C-alpha positions, 0 to 999 in steps of 0.5 A, spaced: 260 758 235 255 763 234 248 760 232 246 762 225 240 766 224 235 763 219 229 765 215 225 759 214 220 761 219 218 767 224 220 765 231 215 764 237 217 767 244 220 761 246 224 760 240 226 768 240 229 767 248 233 761 246 236 764 240 238 770 244 241 766 250 245 762 245 248 768 242 250 771 249 253 764 251 257 765 244 259 772 245 259 774 253 264 780 252 259 783 247 252 781 249 248 782 255 241 780 255 236 782 261 228 782 262 226 790 262 219 787 264 213 782 263 208 783 258 200 783 260 200 776 259 207 775 263 212 774 258 219 777 258 221 783 254 228 782 252 233 788 252 240 786 249 246 790 250 251 790 245 258 793 247 265 791 248 265 791 256 273 790 255 273 798 253 268 800 258 261 798 260 255 800 256 252 806 260 259 809 260 259 810 252 254 814 247 248 809 245 243 808 240 236 804 241 233 800 236 226 797 238 221 792 234 215 788 235 211 794 238 205 792 233 203 785 233 203 783 226 209 786 223 214 781 224 219 783 219 221 789 224 223 783 229 228 780 224 231 787 222 233 787 230 235 780 230 239 781 224 243 787 227 245 783 233 247 777 229 251 782 224 255 785 230 257 779 234 259 775 228 263 781 225 266 784 231 274 783 230 273 782 222 269 789 220 273 795 222 267 799 223 263 794 227 269 793 231 270 801 232 263 801 234 262 796 239 269 799 242 267 806 243 259 805 243 253 801 245 247 799 242 240 797 246 236 792 242 229 790 244 227 785 239 220 784 241 217 789 245 210 786 244 211 779 245 203 777 247 200 780 240 205 777 236 204 770 239 196 771 238 197 773 231 201 767 229 196 762 233 190 766 231 192 768 224 188 774 225 190 781 225 191 785 232 194 792 232 198 791 238 196 790 245 192 784 247 188 788 253 181 789 252 179 796 251 175 801 252 170 795 253 171 788 256 168 784 250 167 786 243 160 788 241 156 784 237 157 784 229 163 781 225 169 779 228 175 777 225 176 769 225 180 764 221 173 761 220 176 755 216 182 753 220 187 754 215 191 759 219 189 765 215 184 771 215 182 773 208 176 776 205 169 773 204 165 775 198 158 773 197 153 775 191 148 780 193 144 784 187 145 790 191 153 789 192 157 795 191 162 791 187 163 787 181 168 782 177 173 786 173 172 784 166 180 783 165 181 779 171 174 776 175 178 775 181 179 782 182 173 786 185 172 793 182 167 798 184 160 799 180 159 804 176 154 810 179 149 808 174 149 801 173 144 796 175 142 789 173 149 785 173 152 780 178 154 784 184 158 782 190 159 784 198 166 784 200 167 782 208 173 780 212 173 773 214 170 772 221 164 770 224 158 775 226 155 775 233 148 777 233 147 776 226 139 776 224 140 775 217 140 782 214 145 787 217 152 786 218 155 791 223 163 791 223 165 790 231 171 794 233 176 789 235 176 788 243 184 789 243 183 797 243 190 799 245 196 801 240 202 801 245 205 806 240 200 811 242 201 809 250 207 814 250 207 820 255 207 825 249 204 832 248 197 831 248 195 837 252 195 841 245 191 836 241 183 837 240 182 830 243 187 824 246 188 819 240 182 813 241 187 808 241 192 811 247 189 807 253 186 810 259 193 814 261 200 814 258 204 808 260 198 805 263 201 798 259 206 794 262 210 793 255 210 801 255 212 802 262 218 797 261 220 801 255 219 808 258 223 805 264 229 802 260 230 809 256 230 814 262 234 809 266 239 810 260 240 817 258 246 815 254 241 814 248 243 819 243 238 816 237 232 811 236 229 807 230 223 803 231 222 797 226 215 797 223 212 794 216 209 796 211 211 801 206 218 801 204 219 808 208 223 812 213 219 816 217 222 822 221 219 828 224 215 833 224 208 830 225 203 836 223 202 841 218 205 848 221 211 844 225 218 846 224 224 843 225 230 847 228 234 848 222 241 844 224 236 838 226 233 838 219 240 838 216 242 832 220 235 829 218 237 830 211 244 827 212 242 821 215 236 820 211 240 821 204 244 815 207 238 811 209 235 812 202 242 810 199 243 803 203 235 801 203 232 804 197 226 806 201 223 813 200 224 818 206 219 823 208 216 826 214 210 823 218 207 830 216 208 828 209 205 821 209 198 823 212 193 822 207 190 828 210 195 833 212 190 837 216 189 831 220 192 833 227 196 827 230 199 827 237 203 822 241 206 816 237 214 814 238 217 820 234 213 825 239 216 822 245 223 820 242 224 826 238 219 832 241 220 830 248 227 827 249 230 831 243 234 825 240 233 823 233 228 818 232 226 814 226 220 809 224 222 804 219 217 801 215 220 795 211 217 792 205 213 795 199 209 789 195 207 795 191 214 796 189 216 788 189 210 788 183 213 794 179 209 799 182 214 805 183 211 811 183 205 812 188 204 816 195 204 810 200 198 812 204 194 815 199 195 809 194 191 805 199 185 809 198 185 810 191 189 807 185 188 805 178 185 798 177 192 797 173 196 797 179 191 791 182 192 787 176 199 788 176 199 786 183 195 779 182 200 778 176 206 778 181 202 774 186 201 769 181 208 769 178 213 770 184 209 767 189 205 761 186 199 765 188 200 765 195 199 772 196 192 773 192 189 767 194 184 764 189 177 765 191 174 758 194 167 756 196 166 755 204 159 754 208 159 760 213 156 759 219 152 765 219 152 767 212 151 760 208 155 759 201 160 764 200 167 764 197 174 765 201 180 768 198 183 775 196 189 778 199 193 774 205 194 781 208 199 778 214 203 774 210 204 778 204 203 785 205 205 786 213 211 781 212 215 780 205 215 772 203 220 769 208 225 768 202 226 776 201 226 778 209 234 777 209 235 782 203 230 787 205 233 788 213 240 787 211 241 794 208 238 797 215 243 794 219 248 798 215 244 804 216 244 803 224 251 802 224 252 809 220 247 812 225 250 809 232 257 812 229 254 819 228 253 820 236 257 824 240 263 821 243 267 825 249 274 824 250 280 827 253 285 831 248 290 832 254 291 832 261 297 837 263 300 839 269 304 845 270 309 847 276 306 854 279 310 854 286 314 849 290 308 843 291 303 847 287 301 845 280 296 848 275 292 842 272 289 843 266 284 838 262 282 839 255 276 835 253 274 834 245 267 831 242 270 826 237 263 825 234 259 828 228 253 830 233 254 835 238 254 833 245 247 835 246 245 831 240 239 835 237 237 843 238 230 840 240 234 837 246 236 844 247 229 847 247 227 842 252 233 843 256 234 835 256 240 831 255 244 834 261 251 838 260 258 836 260 262 835 267 270 835 268 272 832 275 278 832 278 280 826 282 286 827 288 289 821 291 290 821 299 295 827 301 293 832 295 289 838 296 285 842 292 287 849 292 283 852 287 277 851 283 271 846 284 272 839 284 267 838 279 266 843 273 261 844 268 264 845 261 258 845 258 256 843 251 261 841 245 259 841 238 260 836 233 262 836 226 254 836 224 254 843 223 260 844 218 258 846 211 259 842 205 265 847 204 269 852 208 266 859 206 266 866 209 258 865 210 256 861 216 263 858 218 265 858 225 273 858 225 273 857 232 274 850 236 267 849 239 268 842 239 273 843 245 272 845 252 277 846 258 277 846 265 283 848 270 285 846 278 290 848 282 293 843 287 298 842 292 301 835 292 308 832 292 312 831 285 310 825 281 303 824 284 298 822 279 292 825 279 286 823 274 281 827 271 274 824 269 270 828 263 263 825 262 256 827 259 250 823 259 249 823 252 257 823 250 260 818 255 265 818 260 273 819 258 278 818 263 286 821 263 291 822 268 298 826 269 304 825 274 306 832 277 312 834 274 319 835 279 
């Protein structure tokens, strides 16, 4: 009996561990659980391997990697990872696609790469970006620091009346603060601060202190910082400095069969792909793959698909590092960032640029979102202002948007419908991977006791064995090899035992129709190797074909009389 996945709460680390272990116990032939490292605060970082072990071990099959929970407050991504695991183990043997997937491929899933940060956000109620390590300073500087000052489990906003404040109540909706007009004075005005306490407050100036936790694990990867004018401020002291990052780096490099990657984040309702910066160009074949896989994503999830370059509110800002930079640019595997959940769309705002909207949008959008909170969330999304006696500021009001529970994550009752289509997209991508098989292994008698053995390997997948043209640029991903295995008494007369057969194309390069322009009428998906052997008739010889990214295929033949 497989324990169901429920959506009534976000899991603590202990609850997550117990759930994963119960699934392994229910489906031991499909699911394996291992710790790939320990976090800064000594919690296990779990990696789940999914494949049908009766058809071969995971390392001998092309694989797809899904990771979630790198950012501490983005809990919905973890539910996406759990939904994927549960769907695969529950549907194996009943769903043709999923059965074929686990019979021929493997998936690696890290449901929570950053267990410490997630645990602290759940406990403290305050926003934490990623790692819990204090960086670059051991303690926060004096100033405003996020804190749940009234102990209700949320960090909201603080508004206080001030004749010099830049905000005023919106005439249509007094809960909403809007900017004063440039020439306006003499009204009732406010200052707006994030909920917290002010260390070193002297009754006037409020400095906002940077959070003590200053490392984004997503920036702590060994991407190409050399060409950047500066290393990102939140990248950490050096690439791979953090135990969580080291764990995933080792896990990925120890698994060269990974052909694709999705990292699960919030928010925005987006699927993001390379390139990262203006002036960068994807190789044309890779762009076609991204277009095809992106169209499938949009059809399944309804999310927008765009490059990280197009997401930036200022296209001239250079961005280095990050997960797309390592997985695609460095490793040459197709990489995506999924940003689950768009509260704007939930409120009926359908046309907007996701990053620029946060900086500038019409007041009508705010009014629509507050109305949505009132009607559909029972007022829990935008909290009505209520009085509070602040330890430094005195009488203030607390309220405004509950960012963690209704922006960074959807309401609990909407999570399953939000993440379920994403699982189908991951299944689609995993089945796009290259897959090496032996089309034929034959033996021809050349002379008494002398035989020519010929093996024809085929790439049965949609992607080429090298996966991306970026991998060819980087000389990453390896090459296909064919190896002859002879029993005792047989001898190799011609050829090398292990032969390089190169790269085999997939179907991803095929155009929408067959025309004379740009069509290769050959067999680029096939490659052959030959050996001359001496052996007794009836001897069985075995050929193994392997590509690091396309898996292992084995075939045998008995030498004829």
